[in-house]
C-alpha positions in Angstrom: -33.3 -56.1 71.3 -29.5 -56.3 71.3 -27.8 -55.3 68.1 -24.4 -56.8 67.2 -21.6 -55.3 65.1 -19.1 -57.7 63.5 -16.2 -57.6 61.2 -14.6 -60.7 59.6 -10.9 -61.3 60.1 -10.2 -60.7 56.4 -11.6 -57.1 56.6 -10.0 -56.4 60.0 -6.6 -57.6 58.8 -6.9 -55.4 55.7 -7.5 -52.3 57.8 -4.6 -53.2 60.0 -2.4 -53.9 57.0 -3.2 -50.5 55.6 -2.4 -48.8 58.9 0.9 -50.7 59.2 1.9 -50.0 55.7 1.1 -46.2 56.1 3.1 -46.1 59.2 6.1 -48.1 57.8 6.1 -46.0 54.6 5.1 -42.5 55.8 5.0 -42.6 59.6 1.5 -41.4 59.1 -2.2 -42.0 59.7 -4.3 -43.4 56.9 -8.1 -43.4 56.3 -10.7 -45.1 54.1 -14.2 -46.3 53.8 -16.2 -49.5 54.1 -19.8 -50.6 54.0 -21.8 -51.8 57.0 -24.6 -54.2 56.0 -27.6 -55.2 58.0 -28.5 -58.9 58.2 -31.9 -60.5 58.6 -31.6 -60.4 62.4 -30.9 -56.6 62.5 -27.2 -57.1 63.2 -24.5 -55.2 61.2 -21.3 -56.4 59.5 -18.5 -54.2 58.5 -17.2 -55.2 55.0 -14.9 -54.4 52.1 -12.6 -51.7 53.6 -10.8 -49.6 51.0 -8.4 -46.7 50.8 -8.8 -43.9 48.4 -6.5 -41.3 47.0 -5.5 -39.1 50.0 -3.0 -36.8 51.7 -1.6 -38.3 54.9 0.4 -36.9 57.8 1.4 -37.9 61.3 -1.9 -36.4 62.7 -4.4 -36.4 59.9 -5.6 -37.8 56.6 -7.6 -36.0 53.9 -9.6 -38.2 51.4 -9.7 -36.9 47.9 -13.3 -35.7 47.3 -13.5 -36.8 43.7 -12.3 -40.3 44.7 -14.8 -40.4 47.5 -17.7 -39.5 45.2 -16.7 -42.3 42.8 -16.4 -44.7 45.8 -19.9 -43.8 47.0 -21.4 -44.3 43.5 -19.7 -47.7 43.0 -20.6 -49.0 46.5 -24.2 -47.9 46.1 -24.5 -49.8 42.9 -22.8 -52.9 44.3 -24.9 -53.0 47.6 -28.2 -51.6 46.3 -30.1 -54.8 47.3 -29.0 -54.5 50.9 -29.8 -52.2 53.8 -26.3 -50.6 54.2 -24.5 -47.5 55.5 -21.0 -46.3 55.0 -18.3 -46.4 57.7 -15.4 -43.9 57.7 -12.3 -45.5 59.2 -8.8 -44.2 60.0 -5.7 -45.1 61.9 -4.0 -43.3 64.8 -0.8 -45.3 64.2 1.2 -45.3 67.6 -1.3 -43.1 69.4 -4.2 -44.4 71.4 -7.6 -45.1 69.7 -9.7 -42.0 70.6 -12.0 -39.4 69.0 -10.0 -36.3 68.3 -11.7 -33.0 67.6 -10.8 -33.5 63.9 -12.4 -36.9 64.1 -15.7 -35.7 65.6 -15.8 -32.9 63.0 -15.5 -35.6 60.3 -18.2 -37.7 61.9 -20.5 -34.7 61.9 -20.1 -34.5 58.1 -22.2 -37.7 57.9 -25.2 -36.0 59.7 -27.4 -35.8 56.6 -28.5 -39.4 57.0 -30.4 -41.2 59.7 -27.3 -42.8 61.3 -23.7 -43.5 60.4 -20.6 -45.4 61.6 -17.0 -44.5 62.3 -14.0 -46.6 63.3 -10.6 -45.5 64.6 -7.8 -48.1 65.1 -4.1 -48.0 66.1 -1.2 -50.3 65.5 -1.8 -52.2 68.7 -5.2 -53.2 67.3 -7.1 -51.1 69.8 -10.1 -49.4 68.4 -13.2 -47.2 69.0 -16.3 -47.9 67.0 -19.0 -45.3 67.0 -22.6 -45.4 66.0 -24.1 -41.9 65.4 -27.8 -41.5 65.2 -28.8 -38.3 63.6 -32.6 -38.5 63.4 -35.0 -38.0 65.2 -32.4 -36.8 67.9 -28.6 -36.8 67.7 -26.9 -39.5 69.8 -23.4 -40.9 69.6 -22.4 -44.2 71.2 -19.2 -46.1 71.2 -20.0 -49.8 71.0 -18.2 -53.1 70.9 -17.1 -54.6 67.6 -16.9 -58.3 67.4 -13.6 -59.0 65.6 -13.6 -62.7 64.7 -9.9 -63.3 64.5 -6.7 -61.2 64.1 -3.3 -61.3 62.5 -0.9 -58.7 61.2 1.2 -59.5 58.1 1.2 -56.6 55.6 1.0 -57.9 52.0 3.2 -56.2 49.4 0.0 -55.3 47.5 -1.2 -53.2 50.4 2.2 -51.5 50.8 2.2 -50.7 47.0 -1.4 -49.3 47.2 -0.6 -47.1 50.2 2.5 -45.8 48.4 0.6 -45.1 45.2 -2.5 -43.4 46.7 -1.0 -41.4 49.7 1.2 -38.3 49.8 3.1 -37.3 53.0 2.6 -33.6 53.9 5.4 -31.7 55.5 3.7 -29.9 58.4 6.2 -27.1 58.5 6.1 -26.2 54.8 2.8 -27.8 53.7 4.8 -29.5 50.8 4.1 -33.1 49.9 6.7 -35.7 49.2 5.3 -36.8 45.8 2.8 -35.6 43.2 0.2 -33.0 44.0 -3.4 -33.4 42.9 
């Protein structure tokens, strides 16, 4: 059996728009979540990417834990009739798409389930998409993601959302450029 993983152009473009807006606004990475829903054929579709309140920097992103808990609850209610999992996604802006040590540590935080998904992208639209199986034995595999179409044109709404929900950390001082939380 060959399992396919897909993402519609609207969802892919939204992720790319978040990444472009974060780089344009903060010269930083950005991260978020989305759901991955299994269809009747056993294939999986990545859907509904979002960003949450977070701290961003050139080499990292930290999702606000309270915002993440609220997201999990709302998504679980919305998709309760489906077989779904969560996918953590983030950008590496101008760097290559690869799994850093920080990335693999974050992926390991999802090990309490049976399997999970992670996606890293860059501004060139390169990506790595990982399926991590946690039970009965731990296995990680990077697989192809079928991206149906692509275009990059960051809407003002995305730029505003990135500016509102992200704070740029100064790596030398640890200070952020806007409100603390």
